[in-house]
C-alpha positions as CSV (number, residue, x, y, z in Angstrom):
1,M,53.0,92.6,47.0
2,K,50.8,89.8,46.4
3,P,49.6,87.3,48.6
4,G,52.2,84.6,49.7
5,G,54.6,87.1,48.5
6,T,58.1,87.3,50.8
7,L,59.3,90.9,52.5
8,L,63.1,90.8,53.8
9,Y,64.1,93.3,56.2
10,S,67.4,93.9,57.6
11,T,69.3,96.4,59.8
12,C,72.7,96.9,60.5
13,T,71.8,98.0,64.4
14,L,71.3,95.4,67.6
15,N,68.7,98.1,68.5
16,P,65.4,96.4,69.5
17,A,63.3,99.4,68.2
18,E,64.2,99.3,65.1
19,N,64.6,95.3,64.9
20,V,61.7,92.9,66.7
21,T,59.8,95.9,67.8
22,Q,59.3,97.5,64.1
23,M,58.4,94.0,62.9
24,Q,55.8,93.7,65.6
25,R,54.3,96.9,64.8
26,F,54.6,96.0,61.2
27,C,52.6,92.8,61.3
28,E,49.9,94.6,63.8
29,R,49.3,97.0,60.8
30,F,49.7,95.0,57.7
31,P,48.7,91.8,56.9
32,F,52.3,89.8,57.4
33,T,53.2,87.1,59.2
34,P,57.2,86.1,60.4
35,D,58.5,83.2,58.6
36,P,59.7,80.7,61.3
37,S,62.0,79.1,58.9
38,A,64.2,81.6,58.0
39,A,66.3,81.4,60.7
40,Q,67.6,77.9,60.2
41,E,67.9,78.9,56.4
42,L,70.2,81.7,57.4
43,Y,72.1,79.5,59.7
44,E,72.5,76.7,57.2
45,A,73.6,79.6,54.6
46,L,76.3,80.5,57.2
47,G,77.8,77.4,56.3
48,G,76.7,76.4,60.1
49,C,79.2,78.4,61.5
50,G,78.3,76.8,64.8
51,Y,76.0,80.0,65.9
52,G,72.8,80.2,65.4
53,G,72.1,84.0,66.3
54,F,69.3,84.9,69.0
55,P,65.9,84.1,67.3
56,D,62.7,86.1,68.3
57,P,59.1,85.6,66.9
58,Y,59.9,87.8,64.1
59,G,63.5,87.4,63.0
60,I,66.8,86.8,64.3
61,T,70.1,88.9,65.5
62,L,73.5,88.2,64.7
63,L,75.9,89.5,67.2
64,P,79.5,90.5,67.0
65,G,82.0,88.2,68.3
66,E,79.4,85.6,67.7
67,Y,79.3,85.9,64.0
68,P,81.5,87.3,61.5
69,G,80.0,90.7,61.2
70,E,79.4,93.7,63.3
71,G,76.0,92.5,64.2
72,F,73.0,92.4,62.1
73,Y,68.9,91.9,62.2
74,L,67.4,90.0,59.7
75,C,63.6,89.6,59.2
76,R,61.8,87.3,56.8
77,L,57.9,88.0,56.1
78,K,55.1,86.5,54.2
79,K,52.2,88.4,53.2
80,N,48.8,86.8,54.4
81,R,46.1,88.5,52.0
82,S,45.9,91.6,49.6
83,F,45.6,95.0,51.6
């Protein structure tokens, strides 16, 4: 991926080991940083359903009962430089 490219990581689990912990380790090893605008864009794309999710430093978790679905994690990363 070229610098400035976007990587989207998503899971259908609420397990932090598969979500925020995985993204933290990935960013420590590879030249990527989280895109903080992703949470707001997701909220807007969902039609402002009244729920902004639970953001963390790397992504956002959508919980069942708060969002029409069964739970989901999304993280959007930007590549910083060539690897």
